[in-house]
C-alpha positions in Angstrom: -13.4 -13.3 -17.8 -13.0 -9.5 -17.3 -12.9 -8.1 -13.8 -14.0 -4.7 -15.0 -17.3 -3.5 -13.3 -18.4 -2.2 -16.8 -18.1 -5.4 -18.8 -21.0 -6.6 -21.0 -21.4 -9.9 -19.2 -22.5 -9.9 -15.6 -20.1 -11.4 -13.2 -20.5 -12.4 -9.6 -17.1 -11.0 -8.6 -17.5 -8.3 -6.0 -15.5 -5.2 -6.8 -13.7 -3.0 -4.2 -12.6 0.6 -4.7 -8.9 1.4 -4.2 -7.8 5.1 -4.1 -4.1 5.6 -4.8 -2.0 8.7 -5.1 0.4 8.9 -8.0 2.8 11.5 -9.3 1.4 13.5 -12.3 4.0 11.9 -14.5 3.1 8.3 -13.5 -0.6 9.1 -13.8 -0.1 10.4 -17.3 2.0 7.4 -18.3 -0.4 4.9 -16.8 -3.4 6.5 -18.5 -1.8 6.7 -21.9 -0.5 3.1 -21.8 -3.7 1.7 -20.3 -5.9 3.3 -23.0 -3.5 2.2 -25.8 -3.6 -1.4 -24.6 -7.2 -1.7 -23.4 -8.9 0.9 -25.5 -10.4 4.3 -24.9 -13.7 2.9 -23.5 -15.1 2.9 -20.1 -13.3 0.5 -17.7 -9.9 0.5 -19.5 -8.1 2.1 -16.5 -9.7 -0.5 -14.2 -8.6 -3.4 -16.4 -5.1 -2.0 -16.6 -4.9 -1.5 -12.8 -6.2 -5.0 -12.2 -3.6 -6.4 -14.5 -0.8 -4.4 -12.9 -1.8 -5.1 -9.4 -2.2 -8.8 -10.1 1.3 -9.0 -11.6 2.7 -7.1 -8.7 1.1 -9.4 -6.1 2.2 -12.5 -8.0 5.8 -11.3 -8.2 5.9 -10.4 -4.5 4.2 -13.7 -3.5 6.7 -15.6 -5.5 9.7 -13.8 -4.1 8.3 -14.2 -0.6 8.4 -18.0 -1.1 12.1 -17.8 -2.1 13.3 -16.2 1.1 12.7 -16.8 4.8 9.9 -14.8 6.3 10.7 -11.6 8.2 10.2 -11.8 11.9 6.8 -10.3 12.6 6.5 -7.4 15.0 5.3 -8.5 18.4 3.1 -5.4 18.9 0.8 -3.3 16.8 2.4 -0.1 15.3 -0.7 1.8 16.5 0.2 1.3 20.2 2.8 3.9 21.2 3.6 2.2 24.5 4.4 -1.1 22.7 6.5 0.8 20.2 8.5 2.5 23.0 9.0 -0.9 24.7 10.5 -2.3 21.5 12.9 0.7 21.3 14.2 1.3 24.9 17.1 3.4 23.6 14.5 5.9 22.2 12.9 6.6 25.5 13.8 10.0 27.0 15.7 10.0 30.3 13.1 12.5 31.6 15.5 15.5 32.0 14.5 18.7 30.4 17.6 19.1 28.2 17.1 15.6 26.7 13.3 15.8 26.2 13.3 17.9 22.9 10.2 19.7 24.1 9.7 23.1 25.8 7.0 21.6 28.0 8.0 20.7 31.6 8.8 17.1 32.1 7.2 15.5 35.2 
């Protein structure tokens, strides 16, 4: 069963859009190889991307099972206070010469 949104048969698989940024060289290589493998028709890049991402996930999932899990961060990376608490050595002492800023430190 093809996961391409442009396949002839209708599927019930919901498709998501993923925008990625690639170097021009990698983009050119991927497009040329995808079209040579999957053809020059509509959906060939999507099929190649699905194939590549599936293999990447399978490889990383398999290697994840082989090694112990990393200790999860206790706080969200989006919370600057929590990040500072996790790195007490990175907190400024509050003196102007150590602050790295020209703004007054209160």
